[in-house]
C-alpha positions as CSV (number, residue, x, y, z in Angstrom):
1,X,-30.1,-39.1,22.5
2,X,-30.6,-38.3,18.8
3,X,-33.4,-35.9,19.6
4,X,-31.3,-34.1,22.2
5,X,-28.4,-33.9,19.8
6,X,-30.7,-32.5,17.0
7,X,-32.0,-30.0,19.5
8,X,-28.5,-28.8,20.5
9,X,-27.4,-28.6,16.9
10,X,-30.6,-26.6,16.1
11,X,-29.9,-24.1,18.9
12,X,-26.3,-23.8,17.8
13,X,-27.3,-23.1,14.2
14,X,-29.8,-20.5,15.3
15,X,-27.2,-18.9,17.5
16,X,-24.7,-18.7,14.6
17,X,-27.3,-17.3,12.2
18,X,-28.2,-14.7,14.8
19,X,-24.6,-13.8,15.3
20,X,-23.8,-13.6,11.7
21,X,-26.7,-11.2,11.1
22,X,-25.3,-8.9,13.8
23,X,-21.8,-9.0,12.3
24,X,-23.0,-7.4,9.1
25,X,-24.5,-4.5,11.0
26,X,-21.4,-3.6,12.9
27,X,-19.5,-0.5,11.6
28,X,-16.4,-1.3,9.5
29,X,-13.2,-1.1,11.5
30,X,-10.7,1.5,10.5
31,X,-7.7,-0.2,8.8
32,X,-4.4,-0.2,10.5
33,X,-2.6,1.3,7.6
34,X,-4.0,3.2,4.6
35,X,-2.1,2.7,1.4
36,X,-4.2,4.8,-1.0
37,X,-5.6,8.3,-0.6
38,X,-9.4,8.1,-0.6
39,X,-11.0,10.3,-3.3
40,X,-13.2,12.1,-0.7
41,X,-10.3,12.9,1.7
42,X,-10.6,16.2,3.5
43,X,-8.5,17.1,6.5
44,X,-8.9,20.4,8.4
45,X,-7.3,22.1,11.4
46,X,-8.5,25.4,12.9
47,X,-6.7,27.3,15.7
48,X,-9.0,29.7,17.4
49,X,-8.5,32.8,19.5
50,X,-7.2,32.9,23.1
51,X,-6.6,35.7,25.6
52,X,-3.5,37.1,24.0
53,X,-2.0,36.9,20.6
54,X,-2.5,33.3,19.5
55,X,-2.4,32.8,15.7
56,X,-5.9,32.3,14.4
57,X,-6.2,30.4,11.2
58,X,-7.6,27.4,9.4
59,X,-6.0,24.9,6.9
60,X,-7.8,22.4,4.8
61,X,-6.3,19.7,2.7
62,X,-8.1,17.8,0.0
63,X,-7.4,14.4,-1.7
64,X,-5.2,16.0,-4.4
65,X,-2.9,17.5,-1.8
66,X,-4.2,21.1,-2.3
67,X,-3.8,23.0,0.9
68,X,-6.0,26.0,1.5
69,X,-5.0,28.4,4.3
70,X,-7.2,31.1,5.7
71,X,-5.4,33.5,8.1
72,X,-7.6,35.5,10.4
73,X,-5.6,37.3,13.1
74,X,-2.1,37.4,14.7
75,X,-0.6,35.8,11.6
76,X,1.8,37.1,8.9
77,X,-0.6,36.3,6.1
78,X,-4.2,37.4,6.7
79,X,-6.6,36.1,4.1
80,X,-6.3,33.1,1.7
81,X,-3.2,31.3,0.5
82,X,-2.7,28.0,-1.2
83,X,0.0,25.3,-1.4
84,X,0.3,21.7,-2.3
85,X,1.6,18.6,-0.5
86,X,2.5,15.3,-2.2
87,X,0.8,11.9,-2.0
88,X,3.3,10.5,0.4
89,X,2.7,13.4,2.8
90,X,-1.1,12.8,2.5
91,X,-0.6,9.2,3.4
92,X,1.6,10.1,6.3
93,X,-1.2,12.4,7.6
94,X,-3.9,9.8,7.1
95,X,-1.9,7.1,8.8
96,X,-1.1,9.5,11.7
97,X,-4.9,9.9,12.2
98,X,-5.2,6.1,12.2
99,X,-2.2,5.6,14.6
100,X,-3.5,8.1,17.1
101,X,-6.9,6.2,17.3
102,X,-8.5,9.5,16.2
103,X,-11.9,7.8,15.7
104,X,-11.9,6.9,19.4
105,X,-11.6,10.4,20.7
106,X,-14.6,12.2,22.1
107,X,-16.0,14.9,19.9
108,X,-15.0,17.6,22.4
109,X,-12.5,18.2,25.2
110,X,-13.8,21.5,26.6
111,X,-13.0,23.7,29.6
112,X,-14.2,22.0,32.8
113,X,-15.1,18.8,31.0
114,X,-15.2,15.6,33.1
115,X,-12.2,14.2,31.2
116,X,-10.0,17.2,32.1
117,X,-7.6,16.4,35.0
118,X,-6.2,20.0,34.9
119,X,-7.7,23.2,33.5
120,X,-6.4,26.6,32.5
121,X,-8.6,29.5,31.2
122,X,-8.1,31.7,28.2
123,X,-6.5,29.1,25.9
124,X,-7.3,28.5,22.3
125,X,-9.3,25.6,20.7
126,X,-7.8,23.4,18.1
127,X,-10.5,21.9,15.9
128,X,-9.5,19.0,13.7
129,X,-11.5,16.8,11.3
130,X,-11.0,14.2,8.7
131,X,-13.4,13.0,6.1
132,X,-12.6,9.8,4.2
133,X,-14.6,6.9,2.7
134,X,-17.9,8.7,3.4
135,X,-17.2,9.2,7.1
136,X,-16.3,12.4,9.0
137,X,-14.8,12.6,12.4
138,X,-14.2,15.9,14.2
139,X,-12.5,16.7,17.6
140,X,-12.7,20.1,19.4
141,X,-9.6,20.3,21.7
142,X,-9.5,23.2,24.2
143,X,-5.9,23.6,25.1
144,X,-6.8,24.4,28.7
145,X,-8.2,20.9,29.2
146,X,-5.3,18.8,30.2
147,X,-4.6,15.2,31.3
148,X,-7.1,13.3,29.2
149,X,-6.2,9.9,27.7
150,X,-4.6,10.4,24.3
151,X,-3.8,14.1,24.8
152,X,-0.2,13.9,23.8
153,X,-1.1,11.9,20.6
154,X,-3.8,14.5,19.7
155,X,-1.4,17.4,20.1
156,X,1.2,15.5,18.1
157,X,-1.3,15.0,15.3
158,X,-2.3,18.7,15.3
159,X,1.4,19.7,15.1
160,X,2.0,17.2,12.3
161,X,-0.7,18.8,10.2
162,X,0.9,22.2,10.7
163,X,4.3,20.9,10.0
164,X,3.3,19.0,6.9
165,X,1.6,22.0,5.3
166,X,4.4,24.3,6.4
167,X,2.0,26.6,8.1
168,X,4.9,28.7,9.4
169,X,5.2,30.2,6.0
170,X,2.0,32.1,6.7
171,X,2.0,32.5,10.5
172,X,5.5,33.4,11.5
Protein backbone atom coordinates (compact mmCIF):
# COMPACT_ATOMS: atom_id res chain seq x y z
CA UNK A 1 0.00 0.00 0.00
CA UNK A 2 2.82 2.42 0.88
CA UNK A 3 4.66 1.67 -2.37
CA UNK A 4 1.48 2.22 -4.38
CA UNK A 5 0.83 5.55 -2.58
CA UNK A 6 4.44 6.68 -3.20
CA UNK A 7 4.08 5.69 -6.82
CA UNK A 8 0.85 7.72 -7.21
CA UNK A 9 2.33 10.73 -5.37
CA UNK A 10 5.42 10.54 -7.58
CA UNK A 11 3.33 10.57 -10.76
CA UNK A 12 1.25 13.47 -9.45
CA UNK A 13 4.39 15.47 -8.69
CA UNK A 14 5.80 14.76 -12.14
CA UNK A 15 2.50 15.87 -13.65
CA UNK A 16 2.52 19.11 -11.65
CA UNK A 17 6.13 19.84 -12.59
CA UNK A 18 5.35 19.18 -16.22
CA UNK A 19 2.28 21.43 -16.11
CA UNK A 20 4.05 24.23 -14.32
CA UNK A 21 6.77 24.24 -16.97
CA UNK A 22 4.18 24.67 -19.70
CA UNK A 23 2.43 27.45 -17.79
CA UNK A 24 5.52 29.61 -18.02
CA UNK A 25 5.73 29.24 -21.80
CA UNK A 26 2.16 30.38 -22.47
CA UNK A 27 1.75 33.92 -23.82
CA UNK A 28 0.73 36.53 -21.31
CA UNK A 29 -3.00 37.21 -21.39
CA UNK A 30 -4.13 40.69 -22.32
CA UNK A 31 -5.38 42.47 -19.19
CA UNK A 32 -9.06 43.29 -19.00
CA UNK A 33 -8.41 46.99 -18.31
CA UNK A 34 -5.31 49.03 -18.98
CA UNK A 35 -4.71 51.83 -16.48
CA UNK A 36 -1.41 53.23 -17.74
CA UNK A 37 -0.35 54.10 -21.27
CA UNK A 38 2.53 51.81 -22.34
CA UNK A 39 5.65 53.76 -23.36
CA UNK A 40 5.81 51.96 -26.73
CA UNK A 41 2.15 52.56 -27.62
CA UNK A 42 1.40 53.12 -31.29
CA UNK A 43 -2.08 52.96 -32.79
CA UNK A 44 -2.71 53.36 -36.49
CA UNK A 45 -5.66 53.39 -38.84
CA UNK A 46 -5.53 53.63 -42.61
CA UNK A 47 -8.51 53.93 -44.92
CA UNK A 48 -7.73 52.90 -48.50
CA UNK A 49 -9.24 53.63 -51.89
CA UNK A 50 -12.50 52.26 -53.21
CA UNK A 51 -14.35 52.48 -56.51
CA UNK A 52 -15.55 56.02 -56.00
CA UNK A 53 -14.55 58.88 -53.76
CA UNK A 54 -13.77 57.27 -50.42
CA UNK A 55 -11.43 59.35 -48.25
CA UNK A 56 -7.91 57.93 -48.33
CA UNK A 57 -5.80 58.73 -45.30
CA UNK A 58 -3.78 57.36 -42.39
CA UNK A 59 -3.62 58.40 -38.75
CA UNK A 60 -1.09 57.27 -36.17
CA UNK A 61 -1.13 57.95 -32.46
CA UNK A 62 1.87 57.57 -30.17
CA UNK A 63 2.21 57.16 -26.41
CA UNK A 64 2.39 60.91 -25.83
CA UNK A 65 -0.95 61.45 -27.57
CA UNK A 66 0.60 62.94 -30.69
CA UNK A 67 -1.64 62.29 -33.69
CA UNK A 68 -0.09 62.31 -37.14
CA UNK A 69 -2.47 62.48 -40.09
CA UNK A 70 -1.46 61.84 -43.70
CA UNK A 71 -4.20 62.71 -46.20
CA UNK A 72 -3.88 61.19 -49.65
CA UNK A 73 -7.03 61.64 -51.74
CA UNK A 74 -10.69 62.66 -51.48
CA UNK A 75 -9.97 64.59 -48.26
CA UNK A 76 -10.00 68.27 -47.35
CA UNK A 77 -6.38 68.20 -46.14
CA UNK A 78 -3.95 66.45 -48.47
CA UNK A 79 -0.56 65.94 -46.84
CA UNK A 80 0.56 65.90 -43.24
CA UNK A 81 -1.17 67.41 -40.22
CA UNK A 82 -0.73 66.95 -36.48
CA UNK A 83 -2.86 67.17 -33.36
CA UNK A 84 -2.83 65.85 -29.81
CA UNK A 85 -5.17 63.80 -27.67
CA UNK A 86 -4.98 63.54 -23.89
CA UNK A 87 -4.04 60.61 -21.68
CA UNK A 88 -7.68 59.80 -20.87
CA UNK A 89 -8.47 59.54 -24.59
CA UNK A 90 -5.45 57.28 -25.08
CA UNK A 91 -6.62 54.97 -22.31
CA UNK A 92 -10.13 54.93 -23.77
CA UNK A 93 -8.72 53.82 -27.12
CA UNK A 94 -6.45 51.18 -25.61
CA UNK A 95 -9.30 49.77 -23.54
CA UNK A 96 -11.57 49.76 -26.60
CA UNK A 97 -9.00 47.50 -28.31
CA UNK A 98 -9.07 45.26 -25.23
CA UNK A 99 -12.88 45.25 -24.96
CA UNK A 100 -13.27 44.35 -28.65
CA UNK A 101 -11.00 41.30 -28.21
CA UNK A 102 -8.83 42.78 -30.95
CA UNK A 103 -6.05 40.25 -30.36
CA UNK A 104 -8.46 37.46 -31.31
CA UNK A 105 -9.30 38.86 -34.73
CA UNK A 106 -7.76 37.25 -37.80
CA UNK A 107 -5.04 39.27 -39.48
CA UNK A 108 -7.20 39.81 -42.53
CA UNK A 109 -10.85 39.85 -43.57
CA UNK A 110 -10.55 39.98 -47.35
CA UNK A 111 -12.89 39.84 -50.32
CA UNK A 112 -14.20 36.28 -50.81
CA UNK A 113 -12.56 35.13 -47.57
CA UNK A 114 -14.05 32.06 -45.90
CA UNK A 115 -15.24 34.11 -42.91
CA UNK A 116 -17.30 36.45 -45.12
CA UNK A 117 -21.00 35.64 -45.12
CA UNK A 118 -21.73 38.42 -47.58
CA UNK A 119 -19.50 40.19 -50.08
CA UNK A 120 -19.54 43.43 -52.05
CA UNK A 121 -16.90 44.56 -54.49
CA UNK A 122 -15.18 47.94 -54.84
CA UNK A 123 -15.13 48.73 -51.10
CA UNK A 124 -12.20 50.20 -49.16
CA UNK A 125 -9.93 48.45 -46.67
CA UNK A 126 -9.53 49.76 -43.17
CA UNK A 127 -6.21 48.66 -41.72
CA UNK A 128 -5.74 49.04 -37.98
CA UNK A 129 -2.88 48.15 -35.69
CA UNK A 130 -1.78 48.56 -32.12
CA UNK A 131 1.68 48.16 -30.63
CA UNK A 132 2.04 47.98 -26.87
CA UNK A 133 4.29 46.20 -24.44
CA UNK A 134 6.49 44.93 -27.26
CA UNK A 135 3.67 43.29 -29.21
CA UNK A 136 2.01 44.41 -32.44
CA UNK A 137 -1.34 43.24 -33.74
CA UNK A 138 -2.76 44.34 -37.10
CA UNK A 139 -6.08 43.69 -38.82
CA UNK A 140 -6.89 44.32 -42.48
CA UNK A 141 -10.65 44.79 -42.82
CA UNK A 142 -12.13 44.85 -46.31
CA UNK A 143 -15.50 46.61 -46.01
CA UNK A 144 -16.99 44.29 -48.63
CA UNK A 145 -16.50 41.30 -46.30
CA UNK A 146 -19.59 41.15 -44.15
CA UNK A 147 -21.09 38.95 -41.48
CA UNK A 148 -17.96 37.72 -39.69
CA UNK A 149 -17.87 37.31 -35.92
CA UNK A 150 -16.97 40.61 -34.26
CA UNK A 151 -17.60 42.74 -37.35
CA UNK A 152 -19.72 45.32 -35.50
CA UNK A 153 -17.14 45.65 -32.73
CA UNK A 154 -14.30 46.08 -35.23
CA UNK A 155 -16.20 48.79 -37.13
CA UNK A 156 -17.01 50.52 -33.85
CA UNK A 157 -13.31 50.49 -32.92
CA UNK A 158 -12.33 51.93 -36.30
CA UNK A 159 -14.94 54.68 -35.91
CA UNK A 160 -13.80 55.39 -32.34
CA UNK A 161 -10.24 55.99 -33.55
CA UNK A 162 -11.52 58.47 -36.15
CA UNK A 163 -13.78 60.22 -33.63
CA UNK A 164 -11.13 60.40 -30.92
CA UNK A 165 -8.59 62.10 -33.20
CA UNK A 166 -11.33 64.26 -34.77
CA UNK A 167 -10.38 63.12 -38.25
CA UNK A 168 -13.28 65.11 -39.70
CA UNK A 169 -11.23 68.28 -39.25
CA UNK A 170 -9.04 67.01 -42.10
CA UNK A 171 -11.42 64.90 -44.18
CA UNK A 172 -14.75 66.78 -44.41
